[in-house]
ChimeraX commands (.cxc) that place a marker at each C-alpha (Angstrom):
marker #1 position -22.57,6.21,-17.18 radius 0.5
marker #1 position -24.01,6.92,-13.34 radius 0.5
marker #1 position -23.51,3.53,-12.47 radius 0.5
marker #1 position -20.02,2.90,-13.35 radius 0.5
marker #1 position -18.73,6.01,-11.93 radius 0.5
marker #1 position -20.43,4.67,-8.52 radius 0.5
marker #1 position -18.86,1.39,-9.12 radius 0.5
marker #1 position -15.56,2.77,-9.30 radius 0.5
marker #1 position -16.24,5.18,-6.34 radius 0.5
marker #1 position -16.85,2.07,-3.80 radius 0.5
marker #1 position -14.00,0.46,-5.47 radius 0.5
marker #1 position -11.99,3.06,-4.55 radius 0.5
marker #1 position -13.09,3.25,-1.38 radius 0.5
marker #1 position -12.63,-0.23,-0.86 radius 0.5
marker #1 position -8.96,-0.07,-2.13 radius 0.5
marker #1 position -8.53,2.55,0.06 radius 0.5
marker #1 position -9.73,0.89,3.31 radius 0.5
marker #1 position -7.78,-2.26,2.17 radius 0.5
marker #1 position -4.05,-0.07,2.06 radius 0.5
marker #1 position -5.12,2.02,5.31 radius 0.5
marker #1 position -6.21,-1.26,7.41 radius 0.5
marker #1 position -2.91,-3.30,6.33 radius 0.5
marker #1 position -1.41,-1.28,8.89 radius 0.5
marker #1 position -4.14,-3.07,11.15 radius 0.5
marker #1 position -2.87,-6.36,12.75 radius 0.5
marker #1 position -3.03,-8.62,15.67 radius 0.5
marker #1 position -0.98,-11.79,16.78 radius 0.5
marker #1 position -2.80,-14.86,16.88 radius 0.5
marker #1 position -0.93,-18.03,17.58 radius 0.5
marker #1 position 2.50,-16.44,16.63 radius 0.5
marker #1 position 1.05,-15.27,13.18 radius 0.5
marker #1 position -0.17,-11.75,12.41 radius 0.5
marker #1 position -3.64,-11.59,11.63 radius 0.5
marker #1 position -4.61,-8.54,9.24 radius 0.5
marker #1 position -7.69,-9.33,8.44 radius 0.5
marker #1 position -8.93,-6.31,6.38 radius 0.5
marker #1 position -8.55,-6.77,2.99 radius 0.5
marker #1 position -10.17,-10.27,3.38 radius 0.5
marker #1 position -13.00,-8.21,4.67 radius 0.5
marker #1 position -12.48,-5.71,2.34 radius 0.5
marker #1 position -12.53,-9.19,-0.74 radius 0.5
marker #1 position -15.96,-10.18,0.78 radius 0.5
marker #1 position -17.37,-6.63,0.64 radius 0.5
marker #1 position -16.15,-6.45,-3.03 radius 0.5
marker #1 position -17.74,-9.77,-3.74 radius 0.5
marker #1 position -21.69,-8.83,-2.74 radius 0.5
marker #1 position -21.49,-5.17,-4.25 radius 0.5
marker #1 position -18.97,-5.13,-7.42 radius 0.5
marker #1 position -18.92,-9.02,-8.07 radius 0.5
marker #1 position -15.56,-10.79,-8.63 radius 0.5
marker #1 position -13.75,-8.83,-11.19 radius 0.5
marker #1 position -13.84,-5.64,-9.30 radius 0.5
marker #1 position -12.94,-7.76,-6.20 radius 0.5
marker #1 position -10.01,-8.89,-7.95 radius 0.5
marker #1 position -8.54,-5.43,-9.40 radius 0.5
marker #1 position -9.54,-4.29,-5.79 radius 0.5
marker #1 position -7.42,-6.58,-3.97 radius 0.5
marker #1 position -4.56,-6.21,-6.33 radius 0.5
marker #1 position -4.29,-2.56,-6.61 radius 0.5
marker #1 position -4.61,-2.72,-3.09 radius 0.5
marker #1 position -1.50,-5.05,-3.06 radius 0.5
marker #1 position 0.05,-2.79,-5.79 radius 0.5
marker #1 position -0.13,0.33,-3.56 radius 0.5
marker #1 position 1.10,-1.91,-0.29 radius 0.5
marker #1 position 3.95,-2.94,-1.98 radius 0.5
marker #1 position 5.10,0.40,-3.48 radius 0.5
marker #1 position 4.35,2.21,-0.16 radius 0.5
marker #1 position 6.61,-0.18,1.51 radius 0.5
marker #1 position 3.71,-1.65,4.05 radius 0.5
marker #1 position 3.44,-4.60,2.31 radius 0.5
marker #1 position 5.17,-8.02,0.70 radius 0.5
marker #1 position 4.96,-9.49,-2.65 radius 0.5
marker #1 position 2.88,-12.14,-0.85 radius 0.5
marker #1 position -0.09,-9.68,0.03 radius 0.5
marker #1 position -0.48,-10.52,-4.21 radius 0.5
marker #1 position -1.21,-14.32,-3.84 radius 0.5
marker #1 position -2.74,-13.77,-0.42 radius 0.5
marker #1 position -5.76,-11.69,-1.54 radius 0.5
marker #1 position -6.27,-12.48,-4.86 radius 0.5
marker #1 position -7.18,-15.92,-4.93 radius 0.5
marker #1 position -9.66,-15.32,-2.40 radius 0.5
marker #1 position -10.98,-12.41,-3.93 radius 0.5
marker #1 position -11.89,-14.15,-6.72 radius 0.5
marker #1 position -13.08,-17.14,-5.44 radius 0.5
marker #1 position -15.30,-15.37,-2.80 radius 0.5
marker #1 position -17.17,-12.89,-5.49 radius 0.5
marker #1 position -17.54,-16.17,-8.01 radius 0.5
marker #1 position -19.20,-17.72,-5.30 radius 0.5
marker #1 position -21.32,-15.07,-4.20 radius 0.5
marker #1 position -22.56,-14.59,-8.28 radius 0.5
marker #1 position -23.43,-17.84,-8.83 radius 0.5
marker #1 position -25.05,-18.61,-4.87 radius 0.5
marker #1 position -25.75,-15.51,-3.97 radius 0.5
marker #1 position -25.40,-16.63,0.10 radius 0.5
marker #1 position -23.21,-15.58,2.61 radius 0.5
marker #1 position -21.62,-18.43,3.98 radius 0.5
marker #1 position -20.57,-20.16,0.55 radius 0.5
marker #1 position -19.25,-16.41,-0.14 radius 0.5
marker #1 position -16.88,-16.63,3.24 radius 0.5
marker #1 position -15.87,-20.00,2.42 radius 0.5
marker #1 position -15.00,-19.26,-0.94 radius 0.5
marker #1 position -12.42,-16.26,0.44 radius 0.5
marker #1 position -11.35,-18.74,3.06 radius 0.5
marker #1 position -10.79,-21.43,0.75 radius 0.5
marker #1 position -9.19,-19.19,-1.86 radius 0.5
marker #1 position -6.97,-17.12,0.36 radius 0.5
marker #1 position -5.86,-20.27,2.69 radius 0.5
marker #1 position -5.36,-23.17,0.46 radius 0.5
marker #1 position -4.82,-21.37,-3.29 radius 0.5
marker #1 position -3.17,-18.14,-2.04 radius 0.5
marker #1 position -1.17,-20.31,0.60 radius 0.5
marker #1 position 0.03,-22.68,-1.99 radius 0.5
marker #1 position 0.93,-20.03,-4.65 radius 0.5
marker #1 position 2.74,-18.05,-2.07 radius 0.5
marker #1 position 5.70,-20.40,-1.85 radius 0.5
marker #1 position 6.97,-19.77,-5.47 radius 0.5
marker #1 position 6.93,-16.69,-4.86 radius 0.5
marker #1 position 8.69,-16.48,-2.07 radius 0.5
marker #1 position 11.29,-19.02,-3.38 radius 0.5
marker #1 position 11.55,-17.08,-6.90 radius 0.5
marker #1 position 10.88,-13.67,-6.00 radius 0.5
marker #1 position 12.00,-12.84,-2.28 radius 0.5
marker #1 position 15.29,-15.32,-2.64 radius 0.5
marker #1 position 13.81,-17.14,0.11 radius 0.5
marker #1 position 15.61,-21.41,0.30 radius 0.5
marker #1 position 13.21,-23.31,-0.86 radius 0.5
marker #1 position 14.97,-25.90,2.22 radius 0.5
marker #1 position 13.94,-23.31,4.41 radius 0.5
marker #1 position 10.51,-23.60,4.07 radius 0.5
marker #1 position 7.97,-26.05,3.61 radius 0.5
marker #1 position 5.23,-25.79,0.20 radius 0.5
marker #1 position 2.23,-25.21,3.03 radius 0.5
marker #1 position 3.76,-23.25,5.38 radius 0.5
marker #1 position 1.69,-19.98,4.37 radius 0.5
marker #1 position -1.58,-22.23,4.54 radius 0.5
marker #1 position -1.67,-21.36,8.11 radius 0.5
marker #1 position -0.62,-18.21,8.60 radius 0.5
marker #1 position -2.87,-16.95,5.84 radius 0.5
marker #1 position -5.96,-19.35,7.05 radius 0.5
marker #1 position -5.67,-16.78,10.17 radius 0.5
marker #1 position -5.92,-14.09,8.41 radius 0.5
marker #1 position -8.58,-14.54,6.57 radius 0.5
marker #1 position -11.11,-16.43,8.73 radius 0.5
marker #1 position -10.42,-12.80,10.90 radius 0.5
marker #1 position -11.67,-11.28,7.67 radius 0.5
marker #1 position -14.76,-13.57,6.95 radius 0.5
marker #1 position -15.88,-13.22,9.89 radius 0.5
marker #1 position -15.41,-9.37,10.57 radius 0.5
marker #1 position -17.43,-9.49,7.15 radius 0.5
marker #1 position -20.08,-11.80,7.96 radius 0.5
marker #1 position -21.21,-10.14,10.69 radius 0.5
marker #1 position -21.12,-6.32,8.64 radius 0.5
marker #1 position -23.48,-8.21,5.91 radius 0.5
marker #1 position -25.57,-9.80,8.23 radius 0.5
marker #1 position -26.43,-6.67,10.44 radius 0.5
marker #1 position -26.91,-4.98,6.93 radius 0.5
marker #1 position -29.28,-7.37,5.97 radius 0.5
marker #1 position -30.96,-7.58,8.78 radius 0.5
marker #1 position -31.73,-3.98,8.85 radius 0.5
marker #1 position -32.92,-3.87,5.36 radius 0.5
marker #1 position -30.21,-2.06,3.81 radius 0.5
marker #1 position -28.24,-4.90,2.23 radius 0.5
marker #1 position -30.77,-5.17,-0.53 radius 0.5
marker #1 position -30.87,-1.88,-1.27 radius 0.5
marker #1 position -27.12,-1.24,-1.40 radius 0.5
marker #1 position -27.22,-3.82,-4.00 radius 0.5
marker #1 position -30.15,-2.56,-6.09 radius 0.5
marker #1 position -28.67,0.81,-6.55 radius 0.5
marker #1 position -25.26,-0.82,-7.72 radius 0.5
marker #1 position -26.50,-3.60,-10.29 radius 0.5
marker #1 position -26.60,-3.30,-13.86 radius 0.5
marker #1 position -29.52,-5.22,-14.04 radius 0.5
marker #1 position -32.21,-3.01,-12.74 radius 0.5
marker #1 position -31.30,0.87,-13.34 radius 0.5
marker #1 position -34.71,1.64,-12.70 radius 0.5
marker #1 position -34.12,1.53,-9.02 radius 0.5
marker #1 position -30.69,2.87,-9.11 radius 0.5
marker #1 position -32.25,6.62,-10.64 radius 0.5
marker #1 position -34.69,6.20,-7.74 radius 0.5
marker #1 position -31.68,5.94,-5.62 radius 0.5
marker #1 position -29.94,9.09,-6.63 radius 0.5
marker link #1:1,2 radius 0.2
marker link #1:2,3 radius 0.2
marker link #1:3,4 radius 0.2
marker link #1:4,5 radius 0.2
marker link #1:5,6 radius 0.2
marker link #1:6,7 radius 0.2
marker link #1:7,8 radius 0.2
marker link #1:8,9 radius 0.2
marker link #1:9,10 radius 0.2
marker link #1:10,11 radius 0.2
marker link #1:11,12 radius 0.2
marker link #1:12,13 radius 0.2
marker link #1:13,14 radius 0.2
marker link #1:14,15 radius 0.2
marker link #1:15,16 radius 0.2
marker link #1:16,17 radius 0.2
marker link #1:17,18 radius 0.2
marker link #1:18,19 radius 0.2
marker link #1:19,20 radius 0.2
marker link #1:20,21 radius 0.2
marker link #1:21,22 radius 0.2
marker link #1:22,23 radius 0.2
marker link #1:23,24 radius 0.2
marker link #1:24,25 radius 0.2
marker link #1:25,26 radius 0.2
marker link #1:26,27 radius 0.2
marker link #1:27,28 radius 0.2
marker link #1:28,29 radius 0.2
marker link #1:29,30 radius 0.2
marker link #1:30,31 radius 0.2
marker link #1:31,32 radius 0.2
marker link #1:32,33 radius 0.2
marker link #1:33,34 radius 0.2
marker link #1:34,35 radius 0.2
marker link #1:35,36 radius 0.2
marker link #1:36,37 radius 0.2
marker link #1:37,38 radius 0.2
marker link #1:38,39 radius 0.2
marker link #1:39,40 radius 0.2
marker link #1:40,41 radius 0.2
marker link #1:41,42 radius 0.2
marker link #1:42,43 radius 0.2
marker link #1:43,44 radius 0.2
marker link #1:44,45 radius 0.2
marker link #1:45,46 radius 0.2
marker link #1:46,47 radius 0.2
marker link #1:47,48 radius 0.2
marker link #1:48,49 radius 0.2
marker link #1:49,50 radius 0.2
marker link #1:50,51 radius 0.2
marker link #1:51,52 radius 0.2
marker link #1:52,53 radius 0.2
marker link #1:53,54 radius 0.2
marker link #1:54,55 radius 0.2
marker link #1:55,56 radius 0.2
marker link #1:56,57 radius 0.2
marker link #1:57,58 radius 0.2
marker link #1:58,59 radius 0.2
marker link #1:59,60 radius 0.2
marker link #1:60,61 radius 0.2
marker link #1:61,62 radius 0.2
marker link #1:62,63 radius 0.2
marker link #1:63,64 radius 0.2
marker link #1:64,65 radius 0.2
marker link #1:65,66 radius 0.2
marker link #1:66,67 radius 0.2
marker link #1:67,68 radius 0.2
marker link #1:68,69 radius 0.2
marker link #1:69,70 radius 0.2
marker link #1:70,71 radius 0.2
marker link #1:71,72 radius 0.2
marker link #1:72,73 radius 0.2
marker link #1:73,74 radius 0.2
marker link #1:74,75 radius 0.2
marker link #1:75,76 radius 0.2
marker link #1:76,77 radius 0.2
marker link #1:77,78 radius 0.2
marker link #1:78,79 radius 0.2
marker link #1:79,80 radius 0.2
marker link #1:80,81 radius 0.2
marker link #1:81,82 radius 0.2
marker link #1:82,83 radius 0.2
marker link #1:83,84 radius 0.2
marker link #1:84,85 radius 0.2
marker link #1:85,86 radius 0.2
marker link #1:86,87 radius 0.2
marker link #1:87,88 radius 0.2
marker link #1:88,89 radius 0.2
marker link #1:89,90 radius 0.2
marker link #1:90,91 radius 0.2
marker link #1:91,92 radius 0.2
marker link #1:92,93 radius 0.2
marker link #1:93,94 radius 0.2
marker link #1:94,95 radius 0.2
marker link #1:95,96 radius 0.2
marker link #1:96,97 radius 0.2
marker link #1:97,98 radius 0.2
marker link #1:98,99 radius 0.2
marker link #1:99,100 radius 0.2
marker link #1:100,101 radius 0.2
marker link #1:101,102 radius 0.2
marker link #1:102,103 radius 0.2
marker link #1:103,104 radius 0.2
marker link #1:104,105 radius 0.2
marker link #1:105,106 radius 0.2
marker link #1:106,107 radius 0.2
marker link #1:107,108 radius 0.2
marker link #1:108,109 radius 0.2
marker link #1:109,110 radius 0.2
marker link #1:110,111 radius 0.2
marker link #1:111,112 radius 0.2
marker link #1:112,113 radius 0.2
marker link #1:113,114 radius 0.2
marker link #1:114,115 radius 0.2
marker link #1:115,116 radius 0.2
marker link #1:116,117 radius 0.2
marker link #1:117,118 radius 0.2
marker link #1:118,119 radius 0.2
marker link #1:119,120 radius 0.2
marker link #1:120,121 radius 0.2
marker link #1:121,122 radius 0.2
marker link #1:122,123 radius 0.2
marker link #1:123,124 radius 0.2
marker link #1:124,125 radius 0.2
marker link #1:125,126 radius 0.2
marker link #1:126,127 radius 0.2
marker link #1:127,128 radius 0.2
marker link #1:128,129 radius 0.2
marker link #1:129,130 radius 0.2
marker link #1:130,131 radius 0.2
marker link #1:131,132 radius 0.2
marker link #1:132,133 radius 0.2
marker link #1:133,134 radius 0.2
marker link #1:134,135 radius 0.2
marker link #1:135,136 radius 0.2
marker link #1:136,137 radius 0.2
marker link #1:137,138 radius 0.2
marker link #1:138,139 radius 0.2
marker link #1:139,140 radius 0.2
marker link #1:140,141 radius 0.2
marker link #1:141,142 radius 0.2
marker link #1:142,143 radius 0.2
marker link #1:143,144 radius 0.2
marker link #1:144,145 radius 0.2
marker link #1:145,146 radius 0.2
marker link #1:146,147 radius 0.2
marker link #1:147,148 radius 0.2
marker link #1:148,149 radius 0.2
marker link #1:149,150 radius 0.2
marker link #1:150,151 radius 0.2
marker link #1:151,152 radius 0.2
marker link #1:152,153 radius 0.2
marker link #1:153,154 radius 0.2
marker link #1:154,155 radius 0.2
marker link #1:155,156 radius 0.2
marker link #1:156,157 radius 0.2
marker link #1:157,158 radius 0.2
marker link #1:158,159 radius 0.2
marker link #1:159,160 radius 0.2
marker link #1:160,161 radius 0.2
marker link #1:161,162 radius 0.2
marker link #1:162,163 radius 0.2
marker link #1:163,164 radius 0.2
marker link #1:164,165 radius 0.2
marker link #1:165,166 radius 0.2
marker link #1:166,167 radius 0.2
marker link #1:167,168 radius 0.2
marker link #1:168,169 radius 0.2
marker link #1:169,170 radius 0.2
marker link #1:170,171 radius 0.2
marker link #1:171,172 radius 0.2
marker link #1:172,173 radius 0.2
marker link #1:173,174 radius 0.2
marker link #1:174,175 radius 0.2
marker link #1:175,176 radius 0.2
marker link #1:176,177 radius 0.2
marker link #1:177,178 radius 0.2
marker link #1:178,179 radius 0.2
marker link #1:179,180 radius 0.2
marker link #1:180,181 radius 0.2
view
């Protein structure tokens, strides 16, 4: 019971960070780089796993859309990266494949899936935008988030805190979790 409460609490906090962080963006090469969602995706992958990551990305996208501070592009732009980086971390337990999974999932898969979303649901003319038009802007945003997440996780690892935090959330070792409480 405590484990689920901890995981849900962290997921809720990360979702809130993603929503509030979506207000922060930096112009890069004519594109708007909003790295916080991608940072959150990677943190979810490392601490909570792929399914929590997809849930947090979907919930943050929905909240942003309902609050009028996001577009439908938030869904493919966050959920594919969350899934791929979560699976990459689950199977490799290494940071580089996790970061690459976020970048590939968001930029390539999310960018390509954004095209039909724009055409079918947002009224964008199919002739007005190329099928690959969202790949570069998504790449810029996700690369920024992956860079920041990599720095944070590397700092946590060097400080010896990362493993302790993961153990506190791990279902595999409830004995260590009890010692953290």
